[in-house]
Structures are given as C-alpha cells and as structure tokens.
N, C-alpha and C positions, 0 to 999 in steps of 0.2 A: 275618053282620055280628058274632057274638061270637068267633067262631074266627077272624076278622081281627082283632079287638081282641085277643087275647091273646098272638097272631102278634108284631103291633105292638108291645104292650106289651113282648115277652122281648126282639125285637131292641133297643128303646129302651135295656132295661136292659143290655144288652152293651155298646151304644154309648156307655152313657152312663160307665163305667167303664174303656173301651178308650184307651189312651194316643193322645193328638191325633197323627194322620196323615192323610195324602192318600188312603190307601185307607178308613178310618175316615169320613171326610169324604165321599167318592162313597157308601158306604153311608146315611149319615145322609140325604143331600139324596132318595135313592131311598126311602127310609122316609116321609119328607113328603110327596113326589110319591105315594106308595099310598093314604097317609091322607087327603090332599087330593083326588085327582082324580077320585074316585066321586063327590063332592058337587058338582059342576060340571052345573047346568044345560041340556042342550042336547039340542032337537029333534031333531036330524039325528044324535044320536051313534048311536041306535037302528039305524039303518040302515048307517050307516058301519060299525059293528060287526059288522053280519049281511054286509057285504063283504069282510071282512077275509080276507087271506090265512092259510090255515092254521097257517102257523108264527107268526104274530103272535097275542096274546091279547089281550081285550078291555082288559085293565090297561095294557097296552104303547101302545095307541092313543091310551087315554085320557091315559097322560102324556105322551105325544107332543104332542097337543093341549092339553094343561097347559101345556107347554115353548113353544110358538109364541104361546100368549096371553100368559102372562109375559113373554116378550120385546117383544110390541106395548107391554105393560104399563111395563116399565121403562124403554122408550125415552121415553113420556109423561110420566113421570116424572122425570126426572133430565135436565138439561140435559148431562151428559157420558158419556150411557149410549153415544153411537156411538165407541167410541173407535179409536183409530189402527188400522190393521191392521200384524200384526205378521209379520215376514217369514220369521223362521227357524223351523221345526218346533216346536220346543222351547218358545219363546215364544209361537206360536198356541196347542199345548195348555193352558200355564200361564193365558192370555187367557182360553180356553174355562174354565176351571175357575174364575176371577174370575166370570166372567157366570153360568156355572149356580149358584154359590155365592149371588152378588147374588139370583138370581131365586129361589130357595129361600125365604131369609126374606123375601121379599116374600109370599110363598104365603099368609099369614093375613091382611093388607090387601088381597089380590087378589081374596082370596073374601069377604070383608068390603064389598067396592064390588061385589058381583053378589047378585043376590037368591038367594042359597042359605041351605038350612036344614041347618044343621051344628049335630048334637048336643054336648052339653055336655060328654060322656066324651070324644069324638074332637077337639073343639075344645083340650080341654086337652091331651091326648095330642099335637096338631100343634103347639102353643107348645111344650110341652116336649121334641118334637123339634127345633124351631127354634132351643133354647138348646143342644143338643149339634152342630147343624150350625156356630154361631156359635162353641163353643169349639175345635172342630176346625179351623174356616179361621180364627180369631184367631190360635190356636198353631202351626198347620201350613203353614197354605197362607199368610197375611200375611206371615210370615218369609221365604218363597219369591219375592215380588215385591218386585223389585229398587226400590229408591228412585224411581230416575228414571222408573217408571212410574207417575207420578204419577195418569195417566186412570185406570187399574186397583184404584190403591188410595181415591183417592177413591169409585167405585162403590162397594167393600167399607165404606168407613166411612159412607157415605150410607145404604147397605142396613143395615146393622147398626142407625145411629139411627132408621131407621123401622122397623124390626124390634121395636125396644125400646118404642116408641109403642105396638105391639099386645099388648104383654105384661099381665095382667093384675094379677101381684104386683110391687108396689112396688119390693119387694127386688131382684128378678131386672131389674127395668128400668132401675134404678139404677146395678146391677152392671153390665151390660153397657156403659151410657155411662159409667162411669169408667172401662172397660178400653178404651174407642176414644179417649177425650178422653186417656187415657194414653200409647196409641199415636200420638196426634196433638202429641203435646208438649208439654202444657197441662196439665202437674201441680197447679197451684192446682183448676182446675177437675174434673180430674179427683177429686183429694181431697174437695173438697164432694159429690160423686156416692156416692163411697164411705163419707162418714157418713153422707147420704141413704139410701143401703141397708143399713145398720146400723139405724140408727133405725126403717125399717120392717121386719126380719127378726124373726122370731119365735125366741128362743133355744131354741126346741123344734125347730127344721131342722135337719136332718140335715148340712148345709151351713152352719151357723153360726158356726161355729171358723174355716171354711175363710175364710169373710167376712172375719173378724177380722185371721186371719193375710194376706190380701189389705190392707186397709185398713191396718195395721200395718208391714208391709213395703214399702209406699209411701211412708209418714212418713219411715221409717229410711232409705230408699236415698237419700232427698233431705238428710240429716242434720237433719231436723224431730223432734227427738228428743222435745220436750215434746208435740209432738202425738201422737205415738206412745205416748206413755204417758196422754195424754188418752183415748185409742180404748181402751185397754185397761182402765181405772179404769172408765169406763163400763159395759164390755163387762162386767167383773167384777160389779159389782151385778145385772148381769141373767142369767149365766149358769147355766147348769145346776149343782148341785152337784159331780155325777162330770166337771165340763169344768173347774172351778175349777183344778184343778192346773196345767193348761198355761198359763191365763192367768195363774197366779202365777209358773212359770217363764219367760215372757216379759217380763214385769215386773222379774224379777230381772236377764233381760239387757238390758234396757234401762238400769235403774240401773247397770249396769255399762259402759255406752258412755257414757251422762252423765259417769260418775266419770273416763273413762277419757278425755274431750274435754275436760273441765273444765283 
C-alpha cells in the first residue's frame, strides 16, 4: 500500500505540472481509477480475479468493473447521459473521451454512495487527482468538443459541478464552479465564484497568486476594471510579503488601463 501511494503521488505531481493535453487527461483518469478501484467491496471479485486470463492483472479487472459501474451510475444520475450516437470515427472517439472523463470525476461521489472504507490519505489524493483530471479536461478536451455537441458539453459541465460538491476545499470547489460558469457564458456568476474562491483560499497556498490572476483576468477581459482593482487591493492586504511585488505590478497595470479608458 505504501509503495502504491508513493507511486501515485509521483504520478500526480508529474501530471500536475504537465501541459494540458488529451494524453495527460488519459493518464490522470487512469490514476483516479487505480486509486479508487481497490476500495470497492465486491464479494465476487476474489473469484473473478482467480479466473482471470494470465494476460490481465487484478488491477485491470478492477478498473474494468469500476468503469461498468460508473456507466450505470452516470445513466441513473443525469437525464442526458444517453447521448446521441455519433457516426464518424473521430466523433465516436471524442464522445468516448467525454464519457470516460465524466465518469472519472464522479468516482468520489460514486464511492461516497457505497459502503466503502477509504483512508484519509487516499481520499485526499483521489480528490487531488480529480482536480488534475478537471484541469486537463477543461483546457484540452472541452475546446475540442464542438459547440453543437450540446449533449456532450452538458454532460461534462454537469459532471464538473457534481465533482465540485465532493471537494473538501472551499477554494477548489469555488474555482471549479467559476470556470464552469465562465464556459457556460455566465460571467456574473463566474465572478461571484472567483471571489468566493479567493475568500476561502489561504494566501499561503502555492497557487494563491494563480487564483488572484484568474479572478483579475476574468474582470479585466470584461472591462470591469473597478472590480479588478478591488480584487487586487483585497488580495494585497492578505498576500505574503514575497508576493506583494507581483500584486503591485497588476495594480499599476490596472491603473494604466483605467487611465487609457477614461
């Protein structure tokens, strides 16, 4: 178990800094499946493992069963889970990737609905891996799904929002919701979630400045310069001393934009 945990943490750290891509998304989903599948109580699993072909491992069988159960779970949870069948080969692959991603981010909720004992360390890592899946899906998969594929996009958005409810960190939960509502074209609600994410975040977090940048950029891109300045001034009162210079640069940049717009 300890060796597995070290391996999973190492893979998580690699994917955390990887550029958003579909291959990285696949690896992150696989990581979630590996962390989760051994936690599923199944009286018949031992016998199934004993009957496995030599080419298949117990872990692969467990992940296959997890995938089957998640499909049933998704279909019972979402009205539009049964998506229209695509005919072109590349669109079939894209739809399969959407389905697999939606299933992966629902793993924490799926386990919570089962009589499963999961250690705090593994649960925490599972949620962290889910955030990595969300990141790669949001920035690599979602842009590849055509706007006309409303069923697939809705399934992703709904799954992301369901996943956000499983997160124990208020800051992470609100950040996920902000990004989803931004993609849904609701800037007012997105801005509210960005502000809530900042309020819930500790300035000691390694990604606190990134969160400030996201909230600030969201306001600036919509020419809400007063709101952008408020975000910076409130953050300046909380930020670590070594990060103050970066906040100051953003304040000066915002002042210049306000001067130009006047």
